[in-house]
TORTIZA-246696 format. One line per field, with one value per residue (C-alpha): x, y, z; residue number from 1; residue in three letters. Coordinates in nm, 3 decimals. Each point is the difference from the previous one (the first is absolute). Last residue first. Layout:
# TORTIZA-246696
u <- (X:...)
v <- (Y:...)
w <- (Z:...)
pado <- (NUM:...)
papa <- (ALA:...)
This chain:
# TORTIZA-246696
u <- (-1.464:0.074:-0.020:0.156:0.286:0.079:-0.014:0.212:0.263:0.012:0.031:0.295:0.166:-0.046:0.117:0.314:0.219:-0.145:0.073:0.348:0.070:-0.116:0.214:0.320:0.210:0.374:0.181:0.311:-0.196:-0.293:0.182:0.161:-0.336:-0.090:0.072:-0.107:-0.310:-0.109:0.056:-0.177:-0.302:-0.035:-0.226:-0.246:-0.101:0.323:0.186:-0.292:-0.271:0.070:-0.232:-0.305:-0.170:0.081:-0.168:-0.288:-0.083:0.035:-0.239:-0.248:-0.019:-0.064:-0.265:-0.176:-0.006:-0.150:0.205:-0.196:0.286:0.322:0.307:0.061:0.008:0.292:0.189:-0.094:0.140:0.312:0.074:-0.024:0.285:-0.096:-0.023:-0.048:-0.223:-0.242:-0.076:-0.067:-0.197:-0.217:-0.067:-0.095:-0.200:-0.180:-0.119:-0.086:-0.174:0.215:-0.035:0.149:0.336:0.042:-0.110:0.264:0.293:-0.023:0.055:0.200:0.297:0.213:0.055:0.118:0.303:0.136:-0.076:0.169:0.314:0.017:-0.062:0.288:0.234:-0.090:0.076:0.339:0.065:-0.087:0.223:0.304:-0.029:0.222:0.028:0.325:-0.063:-0.063:0.089:0.356:-0.129:-0.217:0.065:0.006:-0.334:-0.145:0.114:-0.158:-0.328:0.008:0.020:-0.277:-0.230:0.050:-0.069:-0.326:-0.085:0.042:-0.209:-0.297:-0.262:0.219:0.031:-0.129:0.169:0.331:-0.053:-0.067:0.298:0.226:-0.142:0.070:0.357:0.025:-0.142:0.253:0.276:-0.137:-0.014:0.368:0.085:0.140:0.263:-0.081:-0.321:-0.059:0.208:-0.112:0.102:0.363:-0.109:-0.202:-0.380:-0.165:-0.271:-0.179:-0.318:-0.031:0.063:-0.247:-0.259:-0.014:-0.371:-0.105:0.200:-0.157:-0.348:0.083:0.153:-0.307:-0.253:0.189:0.046:-0.362:-0.121:0.221:-0.137:-0.356:0.080:0.130:-0.245:-0.350:0.042:0.363:-0.042:-0.297:0.179:0.304:-0.187:-0.189:-0.147:-0.042:0.219:0.249:0.037:0.004:0.368:0.127:-0.177:0.176:0.334:-0.031:0.110:-0.231:-0.351:0.082:-0.046:0.033:0.382:0.005:-0.196:0.282:0.276:-0.181:-0.021:0.366:0.134:-0.219:0.122:0.362:-0.044:-0.164:0.283:0.272:-0.195:-0.010:0.373:0.087:0.147:0.362:0.053:0.088:-0.366:-0.132:0.148:0.219:-0.197:-0.333:0.116:0.091:-0.328:-0.205:0.175:-0.028:-0.361:-0.098:0.159:-0.175:-0.328:-0.008:0.140:-0.341:-0.211:0.322:0.049:-0.279:0.231:0.276:-0.227:-0.101:0.272:0.280:-0.137:-0.067:0.345:0.166:-0.180:0.099:0.363:-0.010:-0.038:-0.138:-0.351:-0.116:0.336:-0.103:-0.276:0.238:0.255:-0.238:0.017:0.377:0.055:-0.210:0.197:0.335:-0.095:-0.104:0.334:0.200:-0.151:-0.224:-0.312:0.169:0.093:-0.330:-0.194:0.200:-0.038:-0.367:-0.084:0.170:-0.190:-0.330:0.054:0.066:-0.324:-0.013:-0.084:0.352:0.026:-0.314:0.124:0.337:-0.160:-0.234:0.272:0.049:-0.285:-0.277:0.043:0.374:0.124:-0.251:0.105:0.368:-0.062:-0.180:0.278:0.256:-0.220:0.032:0.349:-0.121:-0.276:0.252:0.281:-0.111:-0.025:0.367:0.036:-0.011:0.299:0.186:-0.099:0.162:0.310:0.056:-0.062:0.275:0.237:-0.080:0.098:0.320:0.084:-0.044:0.238:0.253:-0.022:0.085:0.302:0.139:-0.040:-0.161:-0.033:-0.209:-0.214:-0.094:-0.080:-0.214:-0.194:-0.078:-0.127:-0.213:-0.161:-0.070:-0.178:-0.212:-0.099:-0.085:-0.222:-0.180:-0.061:-0.139:-0.262:-0.311:0.073:0.021:-0.354:-0.103:0.204:-0.172:-0.331:0.087:0.117:-0.329:-0.186:0.175:-0.064:-0.371:-0.059:0.199:-0.286:-0.209:-0.370:0.018:0.166:-0.264:-0.274:0.151:0.020:-0.366:-0.112:0.188:-0.122:-0.363:-0.259:0.091:-0.198:0.290:0.208:0.079:0.373:0.091:-0.095:0.299:0.252:0.230:0.350:0.079:-0.255:0.193:0.301:-0.092:-0.134:0.306:0.249:0.275:0.166:0.092:0.321:0.014:-0.104:0.240:0.278:-0.063:-0.018:0.334:0.139:-0.098:0.128:0.341:0.019:-0.073:0.244:0.280:-0.071:0.008:0.328:0.164:-0.099:0.116:0.318:0.117:0.368:0.192:0.361)
v <- (1.599:0.340:-0.102:-0.337:0.149:0.255:-0.257:-0.253:0.268:0.111:-0.361:-0.048:0.315:-0.148:-0.352:0.084:0.035:-0.319:-0.198:0.146:-0.096:-0.356:-0.029:0.121:0.193:-0.085:-0.229:0.216:0.312:0.167:0.254:-0.276:-0.121:0.330:-0.089:-0.366:0.092:0.251:-0.250:-0.274:0.232:0.068:-0.308:0.061:-0.228:-0.200:0.244:0.007:0.241:0.252:-0.123:-0.028:0.313:-0.095:-0.338:0.131:0.274:-0.248:-0.247:0.270:0.168:-0.329:-0.094:0.331:-0.053:-0.342:-0.319:-0.247:-0.225:-0.019:0.012:0.368:-0.086:-0.234:0.288:0.232:-0.231:-0.088:0.372:0.032:-0.247:-0.249:-0.040:0.366:0.034:-0.248:0.234:0.297:-0.227:-0.105:0.354:0.119:-0.316:0.020:0.346:-0.107:-0.327:-0.314:-0.360:0.072:0.095:-0.312:-0.225:0.145:0.012:-0.371:-0.172:0.288:-0.073:-0.202:0.292:0.209:-0.223:0.065:0.370:0.023:-0.169:0.241:0.295:-0.094:-0.063:0.340:0.159:-0.173:0.113:0.361:0.008:-0.165:0.199:0.293:0.236:0.188:0.371:0.226:0.348:-0.095:-0.324:0.156:-0.261:-0.286:0.116:0.018:-0.358:-0.116:0.172:-0.169:-0.339:0.107:0.068:-0.354:-0.140:0.193:-0.087:-0.374:0.025:0.150:0.119:0.287:0.145:0.347:-0.015:-0.091:0.287:0.249:-0.114:0.025:0.345:0.114:-0.115:0.200:0.313:-0.031:-0.019:0.307:0.192:-0.044:-0.167:0.195:-0.160:-0.262:-0.033:0.349:0.143:0.035:-0.343:0.073:0.344:-0.167:0.023:0.081:-0.200:0.184:0.054:-0.374:-0.100:0.252:-0.062:-0.378:-0.031:0.305:-0.114:-0.345:0.148:0.242:-0.282:-0.223:0.267:0.125:-0.348:-0.093:0.314:-0.077:-0.352:0.134:0.239:-0.286:-0.276:0.049:0.326:-0.039:-0.367:0.073:0.292:-0.226:-0.290:-0.303:-0.230:-0.299:-0.228:0.274:0.135:-0.331:-0.107:0.354:0.110:-0.256:0.088:0.374:0.227:-0.050:0.107:0.343:0.171:-0.339:-0.007:0.174:-0.279:-0.256:0.262:0.156:-0.326:-0.091:0.346:0.047:-0.332:0.091:0.336:-0.160:-0.250:0.266:0.219:-0.284:-0.070:0.356:0.212:-0.052:0.293:-0.240:-0.116:0.339:0.170:-0.273:-0.313:0.182:0.104:-0.356:-0.138:0.269:-0.065:-0.376:0.004:0.250:-0.218:-0.311:0.195:0.122:0.329:0.165:-0.136:-0.058:0.377:-0.014:-0.211:0.268:0.298:-0.090:-0.225:0.185:0.344:-0.073:-0.144:0.279:0.259:-0.172:-0.027:0.380:0.126:0.339:-0.143:0.123:-0.104:-0.363:0.047:0.123:-0.252:-0.283:0.090:0.050:-0.321:-0.188:0.145:-0.058:-0.357:-0.054:0.129:-0.208:-0.336:-0.175:0.039:-0.185:-0.305:-0.004:0.024:-0.291:-0.233:0.089:-0.067:-0.340:-0.090:0.118:-0.189:-0.336:-0.154:-0.367:-0.246:-0.135:-0.049:-0.219:-0.216:-0.037:-0.103:-0.245:-0.184:-0.278:-0.107:0.183:-0.094:-0.070:0.251:0.272:-0.049:0.014:0.324:0.148:-0.113:0.179:0.302:0.078:0.135:0.236:0.125:0.096:0.138:0.367:-0.026:-0.088:-0.174:-0.350:0.095:0.126:-0.322:-0.212:0.222:-0.018:-0.376:-0.046:0.224:-0.194:-0.328:0.132:0.166:-0.327:-0.172:0.284:-0.006:-0.370:0.063:0.269:0.382:0.203:0.322:-0.180:-0.159:0.340:0.131:-0.302:0.053:0.361:-0.123:-0.265:0.266:0.222:-0.290:-0.061:0.370:-0.013:-0.302:0.180:0.311:-0.222:-0.144:0.196:-0.082:-0.370:0.010:0.104:-0.286:-0.243:0.148:-0.085:-0.351:-0.057:0.140:-0.235:-0.305:0.089:0.041:-0.316:-0.196:0.050:-0.084:-0.045:0.337:0.156:-0.153:0.134:0.347:-0.013:-0.122:0.273:0.272:-0.089:-0.116:-0.241:0.077:0.149:-0.307:-0.118:-0.045:0.020:0.365:0.094:-0.161:-0.242:0.142:-0.198:-0.154:-0.001:-0.182:-0.363:0.065:0.199:-0.271:0.186:0.103:-0.363:0.078:0.368:-0.076:-0.293:0.214:0.266:-0.256:-0.147:0.350:0.093:-0.324:0.052:0.361:-0.108:-0.292:0.228:0.269:-0.267:-0.139:0.333:0.160:-0.288:-0.070:0.360:-0.097:0.288:0.014)
w <- (-0.988:0.154:0.365:-0.068:-0.209:0.271:0.281:-0.188:-0.077:0.363:0.116:-0.237:0.137:0.356:-0.082:-0.195:0.310:0.149:-0.314:-0.026:0.362:-0.073:-0.314:0.164:-0.250:0.002:0.236:0.033:0.073:-0.168:-0.224:-0.209:-0.129:-0.167:-0.365:0.020:0.199:-0.263:-0.283:0.193:0.037:-0.379:-0.065:0.283:0.289:0.009:0.227:0.244:0.103:-0.276:-0.272:0.224:-0.131:-0.365:0.026:0.208:-0.254:-0.286:0.164:0.096:-0.342:-0.172:0.264:-0.054:-0.376:0.050:-0.063:-0.208:-0.104:0.211:-0.224:0.074:0.369:-0.063:-0.161:0.288:0.259:-0.206:-0.045:0.382:0.046:0.264:0.376:0.100:-0.309:0.152:0.287:-0.228:-0.231:0.292:0.124:-0.348:-0.068:0.333:-0.093:-0.357:0.104:0.041:-0.112:-0.344:0.147:0.215:-0.286:-0.236:0.249:0.087:-0.335:-0.143:0.222:-0.243:-0.233:0.292:0.060:-0.349:0.023:0.341:-0.130:-0.295:0.237:0.229:-0.293:-0.146:0.338:0.007:-0.357:0.079:0.312:-0.164:-0.327:0.093:-0.298:0.039:0.040:-0.299:-0.126:-0.110:-0.144:-0.265:-0.272:0.253:0.141:-0.354:-0.068:0.322:-0.097:-0.338:0.168:0.240:-0.292:-0.134:0.345:0.022:-0.362:0.068:0.318:-0.180:0.255:0.118:-0.350:0.090:0.344:-0.164:-0.250:0.280:0.205:-0.311:-0.077:0.357:-0.050:-0.324:0.168:0.280:-0.261:-0.178:0.329:0.065:0.335:0.293:0.220:0.261:0.204:0.134:0.280:0.358:0.119:0.090:0.123:0.272:-0.035:0.332:0.173:0.281:-0.202:-0.070:0.362:0.144:-0.269:0.048:0.088:-0.202:-0.301:0.016:-0.001:-0.286:-0.203:0.049:-0.083:-0.306:-0.140:0.058:-0.174:-0.301:-0.013:0.007:-0.283:-0.212:0.072:-0.152:-0.196:-0.097:-0.085:-0.228:-0.168:-0.051:-0.164:0.136:-0.260:0.235:-0.204:-0.093:0.350:0.186:0.034:-0.062:0.317:0.221:-0.171:0.061:-0.290:-0.297:0.117:0.145:0.336:0.168:0.026:0.337:0.171:0.013:0.019:0.297:0.191:-0.056:0.081:0.305:0.140:-0.071:0.171:0.300:0.015:-0.002:0.248:0.251:-0.057:0.087:-0.282:-0.110:-0.236:-0.280:0.007:-0.108:-0.304:-0.150:0.085:-0.042:-0.350:-0.095:0.137:-0.179:-0.332:0.014:0.121:-0.270:-0.269:0.127:0.025:-0.360:-0.142:-0.016:0.284:0.196:0.020:0.258:0.223:-0.019:0.068:0.358:0.151:-0.178:0.077:0.370:0.059:-0.201:0.210:0.321:-0.119:-0.063:-0.356:0.113:0.049:-0.339:-0.126:0.057:-0.262:-0.273:0.122:-0.089:-0.368:0.008:0.189:-0.256:-0.292:0.174:0.083:-0.361:-0.126:0.251:-0.089:0.257:-0.218:-0.286:0.204:0.185:-0.326:-0.146:0.300:0.048:-0.370:0.014:0.318:-0.168:-0.324:0.167:-0.118:0.105:-0.280:-0.047:0.375:0.001:-0.288:0.167:0.325:-0.163:-0.192:0.253:0.229:0.177:0.370:0.018:-0.259:0.108:0.363:-0.099:-0.186:0.297:0.232:-0.222:-0.072:0.370:-0.056:-0.279:0.226:0.265:-0.215:0.016:0.376:0.025:0.339:-0.147:-0.214:0.310:0.176:-0.267:-0.024:0.374:0.002:-0.260:0.193:0.320:-0.164:-0.148:0.333:0.179:-0.242:0.028:0.375:0.000:-0.224:0.227:0.007:0.278:-0.202:-0.258:0.270:0.139:-0.347:-0.070:0.327:-0.105:-0.340:0.172:0.216:-0.304:-0.173:0.311:0.007:-0.370:0.064:0.280:-0.216:-0.275:0.233:-0.113:-0.366:0.096:0.131:-0.352:-0.152:0.237:-0.119:-0.361:0.092:0.185:-0.301:-0.246:0.228:0.042:-0.372:-0.073:0.161:-0.318:0.016:0.379:0.035:-0.228:0.206:0.323:-0.153:-0.108:0.340:0.176:-0.233:0.062:-0.249:-0.281:-0.316:-0.184:0.080:-0.354:0.094:-0.366:-0.014:0.217:-0.234:0.188:-0.005:-0.204:-0.234:-0.324:0.139:-0.053:-0.353:-0.096:0.084:-0.190:0.324:0.059:0.176:0.103:0.359:0.020:-0.141:0.267:0.277:-0.107:-0.035:0.354:0.146:-0.170:0.121:0.360:-0.032:-0.121:0.259:0.269:-0.109:-0.072:0.330:0.217:-0.196:-0.060:0.036:0.157:-0.124)
pado <- (503:502:501:500:499:498:497:496:495:494:493:492:491:490:489:488:487:486:485:484:483:482:481:480:479:478:477:476:475:474:473:472:471:470:469:468:467:466:465:464:463:462:461:460:459:458:457:456:455:454:453:452:451:450:449:448:447:446:445:444:443:442:441:440:439:438:437:436:435:434:433:432:431:430:429:428:427:426:425:424:423:422:421:420:419:418:417:416:415:414:413:412:411:410:409:408:407:406:405:404:403:402:401:400:399:398:397:396:395:394:393:392:391:390:389:388:387:386:385:384:383:382:381:380:379:378:377:376:375:374:373:372:371:370:369:368:367:366:365:364:363:362:361:360:359:358:357:356:355:354:353:352:351:350:349:348:347:346:345:344:343:342:341:340:339:338:337:336:335:334:333:332:331:330:329:328:327:326:325:324:323:322:321:320:319:318:317:316:315:314:313:312:311:310:309:308:307:306:305:304:303:302:301:300:299:298:297:296:295:294:293:292:291:290:289:288:287:286:285:284:283:282:281:280:279:278:277:276:275:274:273:272:271:270:269:268:267:266:265:264:263:262:261:260:259:258:257:256:255:254:253:252:251:250:249:248:247:246:245:244:243:242:241:240:239:238:237:236:235:234:233:232:231:230:229:228:227:226:225:224:223:222:221:220:219:218:217:216:215:214:213:212:211:210:209:208:207:206:205:204:203:202:201:200:199:198:197:196:195:194:193:192:191:190:189:188:187:186:185:184:183:182:181:180:179:178:177:176:175:174:173:172:171:170:169:168:167:166:165:164:163:162:161:160:159:158:157:156:155:154:153:152:151:150:149:148:147:146:145:144:143:142:141:140:139:138:137:136:135:134:133:132:131:130:129:128:127:126:125:124:123:122:121:120:119:118:117:116:115:114:113:112:111:110:109:108:107:106:105:104:103:102:101:100:99:98:97:96:95:94:93:92:91:90:89:88:87:86:85:84:83:82:81:80:79:78:77:76:75:74:73:72:71:70:69:68:67:66:65:64:63:62:61:60:59:58:57:56:55:54:53:52:51:50:49:48:47:46:45:44:43:42:41:40:39:38:37:36:35:34:33:32:31:30:29:28:27:26:25:24:23:22:21:20:19:18:17:16:15:14:13:12:11:10:9:8:7:6:5:4:3:2:1)
papa <- (LEU:LEU:LEU:LEU:PHE:VAL:ALA:VAL:CYS:ILE:ALA:THR:PRO:ILE:LEU:ALA:ALA:LEU:PHE:LEU:LYS:LEU:ALA:ASN:VAL:GLY:ASN:ALA:GLY:PHE:HIS:SER:GLN:LEU:ILE:SER:GLN:GLY:ALA:PRO:ASN:PRO:ALA:ASN:ALA:ILE:VAL:THR:LEU:GLY:GLY:GLY:ALA:VAL:ALA:GLY:ALA:VAL:VAL:ALA:LEU:LYS:ALA:GLN:ASP:SER:PHE:GLY:PRO:VAL:LEU:SER:ALA:LEU:TYR:THR:ILE:ALA:ALA:ASN:ASP:ASN:PHE:ALA:THR:LEU:ALA:THR:SER:GLY:LEU:LEU:LEU:GLN:THR:PRO:ASN:LEU:SER:THR:LEU:VAL:PRO:GLU:ILE:TRP:TRP:GLN:GLN:CYS:GLY:GLY:HIS:ILE:VAL:LEU:GLY:ALA:LEU:PHE:PHE:GLY:VAL:LEU:VAL:PRO:GLY:ARG:LEU:ASN:ILE:ALA:ASP:GLN:ASN:ARG:GLN:THR:ALA:ALA:VAL:PHE:ALA:LEU:PHE:PHE:MET:TYR:THR:PHE:VAL:VAL:MET:ALA:ALA:TYR:HIS:ALA:THR:TYR:VAL:VAL:PHE:GLY:ILE:PHE:PHE:LEU:HIS:CYS:PHE:ILE:ILE:GLN:VAL:PRO:VAL:ARG:PRO:GLY:ILE:ASP:ALA:ALA:HIS:ALA:LEU:PRO:THR:LYS:MET:SER:LEU:LEU:GLU:ARG:ARG:PHE:VAL:LEU:PHE:ALA:LEU:THR:ASN:SER:ILE:LEU:ILE:CYS:ALA:ALA:ALA:LYS:TRP:GLY:PHE:HIS:PHE:LEU:MET:PHE:PRO:THR:ASP:TRP:ASN:TRP:LYS:SER:ALA:VAL:MET:VAL:VAL:PRO:PRO:ALA:ALA:PHE:HIS:THR:LEU:THR:GLY:GLY:ILE:SER:ILE:HIS:VAL:PHE:LEU:LEU:GLY:LEU:THR:VAL:TYR:ARG:LEU:ASN:MET:SER:PRO:ASN:LEU:LYS:TYR:PHE:LYS:GLY:ALA:LEU:LEU:LEU:ALA:CYS:ILE:THR:MET:ALA:ALA:PRO:GLU:THR:ILE:PHE:SER:GLY:LEU:LEU:PRO:GLY:ILE:THR:LEU:ILE:ALA:PHE:TRP:TRP:ALA:ALA:PRO:THR:ALA:ARG:GLY:LEU:ASP:ALA:PHE:LYS:LYS:LEU:ALA:GLY:GLU:ALA:PHE:HIS:LEU:ILE:PRO:ARG:SER:SER:ALA:ILE:ALA:MET:ILE:VAL:VAL:VAL:PHE:ILE:PRO:GLU:THR:PHE:ASN:VAL:GLY:SER:LEU:TYR:HIS:SER:ALA:VAL:GLY:PRO:GLY:LYS:MET:VAL:LEU:ILE:ALA:LEU:GLY:LEU:PRO:ILE:LEU:TRP:ILE:GLY:PHE:VAL:ALA:GLU:VAL:GLU:GLY:LEU:PHE:HIS:PHE:VAL:VAL:SER:LEU:PHE:LYS:LYS:ARG:ASP:MET:GLN:ARG:PHE:ASN:ALA:ALA:GLY:GLY:GLY:THR:LEU:LEU:LYS:GLU:CYS:GLU:VAL:GLU:PHE:ARG:HIS:SER:VAL:ALA:ARG:PHE:LYS:ALA:VAL:LEU:PHE:THR:HIS:VAL:ILE:ALA:ALA:PHE:PHE:ILE:LEU:THR:ALA:VAL:LEU:ASN:PHE:PRO:ASP:ALA:GLN:ILE:ARG:GLY:LEU:LEU:LYS:ALA:GLY:VAL:GLY:SER:VAL:GLN:ALA:ASP:ALA:TYR:SER:GLU:LEU:PRO:THR:PRO:PHE:GLY:ALA:GLU:GLN:GLY:ALA:LEU:ASP:ALA:GLY:HIS:LEU:CYS:ALA:VAL:LEU:CYS:VAL:TRP:PHE:ILE:LEU:VAL:ALA:PHE:PHE:LEU:ARG:ARG:ALA:PHE:PHE:THR:PRO:LYS:LEU:MET)
C-alpha cells in the first residue's frame, strides 16, 4: 500500500502553520484601541499641503512602512495573474511524470510519485486565477501580524464589506440556470435570426445585445449568459486562436461598458451612484448611448477583420439545437423575479443569501425543468473578489493622491490604466471618497474605469466568471493574460476615444 509520507507530512505542517498564524491573528482581537487606525485613515497623513505625487507617496510610506509592503504584495499578486498559464503547464508536467512513475512500479518510484503528485496539486492551485488573491492573503496576513501586532487582521477583516462577492456568487448561480439561459437565448435569437442564425450572426448578437442586457439583469448575470452562449454557439466550432482571444477581449470590454445604461447594474457605477446622485436618465444620457456606439464600432471592426472566417463557419447538427428542452414560461418568469429581487436587495447580503435559499427550494420543486446548480464557478469567482476586496482596502494610500493629481482628460486615461491593476469598482469607490471632485472629473473617472474593465481578468468583477466558463477553449494552460490584454487593447482604445471626444 502506498504511504503518502511526503504529501502527508508537508500538508500537515502547512495546515498547522496556517492555523497557528490564524489563531495568532485572532488572538487579542478585543484590542480595539490598537486596531482602530488600520488601514491608516487618509486624513491622518495631513499632507494636503505637500506638492507632488511622489513626495506625498514617499511621506506616506515613511509615516507607515506597511503601505509599501502591502502594495508590493498586491503587485506580486497581479504579476501572479499573468503567470497562471505557466503554473498550469508545470502542474500538467508533474501529472505526466506521475503517470510514468506509476507504470514503472517500485518503492522508489512510489516515493517520487508522492512528491510529484504533491507538487502537481500545488502548481495546479497556483494556476487557478480565481485563487490568486486568496493565496496572497497569506503573506498579507503575516505582514499585518508582524508589523501591526495580533488582533489587527481580525479587526480589519470584520470591517471589510463582502456584499459584492456574495451578490456575484448568487447572481451567477441563478443566471446560469436553464430557464434564464433559455430566456436569454430566445431574446438573442431574435437578433441572430436577422442574419439567418448563422454562427457569425450569433457571434454579433451575443457580443452586441448581450452586454447591453447587463444594464438590466446586472453585469455578472450578462457575463455568465454571454459566456455560456458563446461556448455553445461559437467556441465549440473551433475558431482560430486569434479569433478566440479577440472574442474574449470584446466580451470583457463590452460587459464592462454595457452595464452603464442604468445606475444599478455595473459595480463601478453602483459604488458612486447614490453618493453623486446619478440615476438611470443621467447614466443613459452621459454613458449609455456612448457605450452602445463603442460596442457597435468595435464589433463591426472585428467582424470586418475576421469576416472570412466568421462567414465560413457552419453550425453542425449536434450544435444546432437549443439548450435542453423547453422551459414553461411561468418558471422563466419566476427565475427572472429571483434575479430582480436579488438586484433590488443587492446591498443587503443577508437578504441576498435568504433569497438564494428560496431559489434553491424552487429549483428542487421544479426539478424536471432545471439543471443541477453548479456552484464551483460562482464560488471561485466569489473567492477571487473577496481576496481582491481585502487587498484593495490596503491600497487607498496611493490611489487617492494619484487620482487627485490629474485633470479630467488625464483622469480618464489614468483610471483606465489603473483599472488594469485593480477592480474598477475599487477605483470609483476611492474616487467617491475624494473631496472637491468636479462634475467633469466624476464623469472622467467612471468613464476610464469602465473603459479599462476588459484589459485584465481582475479589472472588472464579472471577468473571472467569463474566464472560468470559457477557460477550456484556450488550450491546456487556459487563457493567457498577455494575449487577453492585447486582444482587449483596441476595443478599449475605441472606448477611451469615444468617451474623450464626448466628455
